[in-house]
N, C-alpha and C positions, 0 to 999 in steps of 0.2 A: 489330628494325631492324638492317640491315647496317651494319657499322662505317663503310664508305665513305660511306653515306648520312648518317650522323651527322657525319662530317667535313665534308661539303658544307654541311649545315644550320648547323653551327657557324661555318664560314667566312662564311656569308652573313648570320648574324643575331646571334650571341652575342659581346658585347664583353667581352674578358678584362682583368682588372686588371693594371696595370703591365706592359704589353706593347706592343711595336711592332705596331700594327695591320696594316701591310702585311707585316711580317715574319711575323706569325702566319698571315695569309692564305696566305702562300707555304708555310710549314712544315706547317700543318694541326694539328689537335688530337690529343692522345693521350687516349683515353677510358678512364677507370678503370671497372671493372665491379663489383668486390667486394673485401672486405677482411676479415681475421680476425687478431686479435692484433696483431703488428707487420708483417704481410705484406699487401701490396696486389696486386691482379691486374687487368691491363688487358683490353680486349675481345678481344685476340688470345690470351689465356691466359698471357701473360708475367707471372711472379711476381717481386716485388721486396720486400726489406726496406725499410720506410719509415723511413729514418734521419732524417726531418725531421718526423714526426708530423703529416702534412698541411701545415700552415703554423704550426709550433711549437705545435699546439693539441690533438691527439688524445692527451693525456697518459695516459689510461687504456687506450689501445689500442682496436682495432676489435672489433666483434661481441659486446659485452656484452649478453646478453639481458635482464638486469635493468634496464639503462638503457632499452632499447626498451620493456619492459613498463611502466616508470614513466611514460614519455611516452604510451603507448597508454591506460593507465588514466586518466590525467589528461584526455586528449582525450575519452574517453567520458563522464567525469563533469562536467568544466567546461573546455572548450577555450579559453575566453578570459574574462578579467575585467579591466576597466579599474581603474586606480588612482586615476582622477579621482573627484570627488564623495564622497571619503572611503570609497570601496569598496576591496575587496581580496580576496585568495584565500589559503587556508591554506598552499599550498606557498611562495608568495612571502614570507609573514610568517615562516614557519618557517626558510626559507633565510636571510633577513636576520638572524634571531636567531642561527642557527648560525655564520654568517660573523662576526658581531660578537663572538661568544664566542671565536673563534679568532684574531681580528685582533690585531696589536700594540697595546699601550697602550689609549688611549681612542678608537680608531676604531670607535665604537659605532653609527654611523648609516650606512645603506646605501641608495644610490639606484641602481636597476637600469636598464641601458641595453640596446641590442641588440649592442654589441660594444665594442672598445677605442677606436675613433676617436670615437664619440659619448660615451664615458666621458670622454675628454680634453676634448672640447668642453664637456661639462657642468661640468668643474672650472673652466674659464675663466669661465663664467657665474656659478658659485657664488662664485668668488674676487672677481669684480667686485662682486657683491651684498654680500659680507662687508665689503669696504672702504667701500662706500656706507653700510652699516649703522653702521660705526665713525665715519662723518663724514670719511673720508679718501679720497674718490673719485679724488684725484690719484695714488694708488698704482695705476697701471694699466699698468706695464711688466713684461714677462715675459722670463725668461732660461732658455735650455736649452743643451745640450751639442752641439758639432759632432759629426757622425756619429751623433747620436741619432735615434730614431724615436718619434713620438708620434701616429701615425695619418695618414690620408690625406684627412680632411675639410678643408674650407676653412680653418678656424682651426688645427686640429691639424697640418696639413701645413706650416704656417709655423713651428710649434714644432719639427717634424721638421727635421733639418739634413742632408739628403741631396739633392744637386743635382737628381736626376731628379724629385723632388716639388715643386721650385720652378720649373724651366724651363718657360716658356710659361704660367704661372699667376699671375704678378705677385706672387709670394711670396718671402721672408716679408714680413709687414706691418712698418711702421716701429716698432711697439711690441714686436716680437719680436726678442730679442737672443741672440747666441751667444758661448760661450767654448770654448776648445779642449778636446778629449777627453783623458782620462787615458791613452789608447792606449799601453800600456806598451812594446810592441814597437818603436814608432816615435816615442817621446816625446822632444822636444828636451832634457828634463831628464835623460835617461838611463834606465836600467832599475832604479835603486835605488827601492824602494817609498816610502821616506820623502821622497826628492827629488820624486817624482811627486806625492805628497800635498801637499807644501809648494808646489809650482808651481801646482797646481789651486786651492788655497786662496788663493794670491796673485792669480790671474787672476779668481777670482770676486769677491774683495774689490774689486779694481781696477774691474771692470765695474759693480758696485753703486755705487761712489763716482763713477764717470764719469757714470752715469745720474742718480745722486742717490738715496740710500736712501729718501727721502721719496716717491719715485716708483716704486720697485720692489715689485711685488706678490708674485711667486712665482718659484721656481726648480724646473724640471722635470728629472727624472733617472731613468734606468733603473738598477736595481742592477747589471745587466750590460747593456751596449748590444748589442741583438740584430741588427737589420738593418744596423747600421754595421759588422758583421763579428765579432760575438760578442767584444766588448772587455771584458775582466774587470779591474776596478780593483783596486789593492792592498787588502789587509785594512786596515780603518780609514779608507779614503778617504771612503765615504759618511757616516760619523759625523763626520769632520772638516768636510765640506761642510755638514752639518746644523748644526754649531756656528756656522759663518759666517752661515747663514740666521737663526739665533736672535739672533746678535749684532746684525744689521741689521734685525730685525723683518720678515723675508721668509718667506712660507709655503713649505714644502717639499712638492712633489708627487712621490711615488714611483710611477713607471709600471711596474707589475708585470704588464702584459698578457702578456708572454712569460715572465717569471721566476716568476710565481705558480703555486700548486698543484703543488708538488713538483718543478718543473723543475730547481731547483738543489739539492734535498734537502729542506729544510723546506717547510712549506706556503707561506710567504712569504719571499722572499729578504732583505728588509730586516731580518728578525730575525737574520740572520747577523752584522750589524753593530750589533745592539742599537739600532736606529733606529726611532723612532715618528714617521712623517711626519704632516703636517696633512691630507693627502689621499693615498689610494692608489687607483690605477685597476687593474682586472683585467678579463679576458675569457678567451678561448681555453680554458685548462684549467678554467675555472669550470664548463663543461658538457662538457669534453673534445671540443669541436667538434661534438657530436652535434646540437645546436640552437644558434641564435644567442642570446648573452646576454653582457652586460658588467656591471660594477658599479663605482660610486664609493664608496669608504669615506671617511667624513667624521668628523673629530675632534669631541669634545664642544665644545671651544672655538669652532670654526667654526660648528657647528650652532646652538649657543645664541645666538651673535652674530647669525646670519641670522634665526633665529626671533624674537628680541627686536626686531631692526630692522624686521621686517615687521609685527609686532603682529597685528592682526586681518586684515590684507591678504593676499591670495593671492600666493605667490611664483611668478611667471610662467615656470616652466620645466617642461616635461613632454613625454613621448613616448607615442604610442598604445600601444606594446607594452612600456612600462616595467613591470617586475614580472609579465611574462607567466607564467601559471600552469604551462604545459607546460614552458617553459624552466626554471622554478624547480623543478619536480618532477624534471627531469633533473639539475639542479644538486645537489639533495639526495642523489640516488642516487650520483652521481659522487663526492661528498664521502664518502659511506659507503664506497665502494670504495677511495678513497685511504687511508682510515684503517683499513681491514681488509686491509692487506698491500701495496697498490701503492706507498705512500710508502717503505716499508721495502725493497721490491724495487728501487725506483728508486735508492735509495742504493747498494745492492750493484751494480746494473747500471751506475750512473754511475762507480763506482770502476773497474770493469772496462773501461768505455769509455775513460776517461782513460788508464789503463795501456796499453791497446791503441794509442791515438793516440800516446802517448809513444814507443812502440816503432817508430813510423814516422819518428822524428827522424833516423834514419840514412839516410833516402832523400835523394838529391841535390836534390830539389825542395822539401823541407820546411824552411822557415825558422823557423816558430814553431808551437807547440802550446799551446792555452790552453782553459780551461773550468772549469766547476764543476758537479758532478753530471751530469745528462743534458742539458747545454747546453755545447757545445764547438765548437772550430774548429781547423783547421790553415791556416797561411798559406804559400802557395807562392812561391818565389823562384827566380831563375836564378843568383844569387850569394849564398851564405849570409853572407859577410863584409860585403858591401855592402848586403845586404837588397834586392836588385834585384827588383822585381815582374816577373811574367810579362809578356811583350810583348803589346800590344793585339792584335797579329795572331794571337795564340794563341786569342783569343775564349774565355776560360775559362768565362764564364757559360753559353755554349751548348755548347761542345765537351766540357767535362768533365762537365756534366750529362748529355749524351747518352751518353757512354761509361759513366758510372756506371749509368745506366738500363739500357743493354744488358748490363751486368755484374750486374744484379739488385739495384741499390741506388738509392734516392732520397735525394739530399742537396741542400743549398742551395749552388749554385755562384755566388759573387759575381763581379762583373766585374773585380775587382782580384786575383783568384786566391786568395781565401779560400774555404775549403770549410766550410760550417756543418752542425752535427749537433744534432738535438734528438729523439732516438728516443722512442717511447712508454715509459712507466714499467714496462710489463708485459714488456719484453724479457727473454728467457731468455739464458743464457750463450752458447748457440749463435747466437742472433740477434746479440749484440754481436760475437762472433768473426767472423760473416759480414760485418758492417759493416766491420771492420778488414781482413779478407782482400780484400774487393771494392774497398775504398779503395786498398790497395796495388797491386792489379792496374790500377786506373784511373790511378794515378800512373805506373806503369811504361809504360803506353801513351802517356801524355802526354809522358813523357821522350823518347819516340821521334819526337815531332813535329819536322819539319825546322825550323820557326820557333823552337821551344823550344831545340833543339840549337844552332841558330845563335846564339841569345842567350846561351847558356852557353859558347860557344867563347872 
């Protein structure tokens, strides 16, 4: 089918996520045709390094025949098996076991979902059931971080703290509360790590006490805030926040949908801070985006409380595609690839990525460089001393993305002038070097924009 026909069909029928519908109709779709390794190719033949791994998810890279074969073999043998009625399939059982073996601490129980959003939704339901089982149903208030992202479902989007996910939707709900982010580059407490940690600890305690500890159920946090602008907390921040949760008998939910499966180096980012949460949510890298799947990791304490509370009664939470055998087969093969060289390569590539981005600090537009492993960002400003963001007229989310695309690079360009990076773990040295070179070219072009020049005058 001709690409212009696809553009018209898309314009007429396909609703795109987090898009201006009228804006998308006007611009038209860019159709991706193929991919291999860290390179994607569109229908015109234009090739790009995918510096964002699809949507933070193609951690293993594109074109692994062993993943394709694992899916095909499972489809031929058993394409579907329900988890209802005490039924199951070998791949799902094995994947749950393998994940539990590698999870921090006592996160020994795995509930499979289709992705990150329904994994977060599932934790809300499980947490409510947990407190009902304990006889404290009044613990029904939830806290998350400003600029955090916990999905786009009806419940998860309220825990998410980004305005675009709330406007027009009647969110957040009145039981969903927020505290300020650790955002080191723009933190009122300054840039000292210990001051940032102390400030966050104080505001979490204050929020719990304001609501009443007897009412607070859980605190949701990403080890690194992704969609909020790749905001990296100081070392020890997550552990300090966990200690507050334990002090007030509040469950900690670590949302590792973005950070899980080698994105920051280890298999799970919370292990960097030696933290064992009560729940952990994953998706994206779980199957490297090849097929949909998410997972909720549940601690022994929570699982046993729910199980004992229910007794002989069924716990009324389930999805048709939970523990899907094809997705599980893919997950097993992806896990094998991670542990047979991809995690190790990701650590090396991540060090090279961070060094390359640090080398851009001399650019007039670069105010901050931050990241961990293969998850990074640069924040653009028009005044480094005042940390003045790019003017809205510069339209960075559109203009910079388009420029990078034309230069052969896919990145995440946020509306506030933050550029996000999350390349596949399979990246070669030349892939990483190309990401840096093409970023610098894109920045040079942006520096020549009249509205940017005017803001810098």
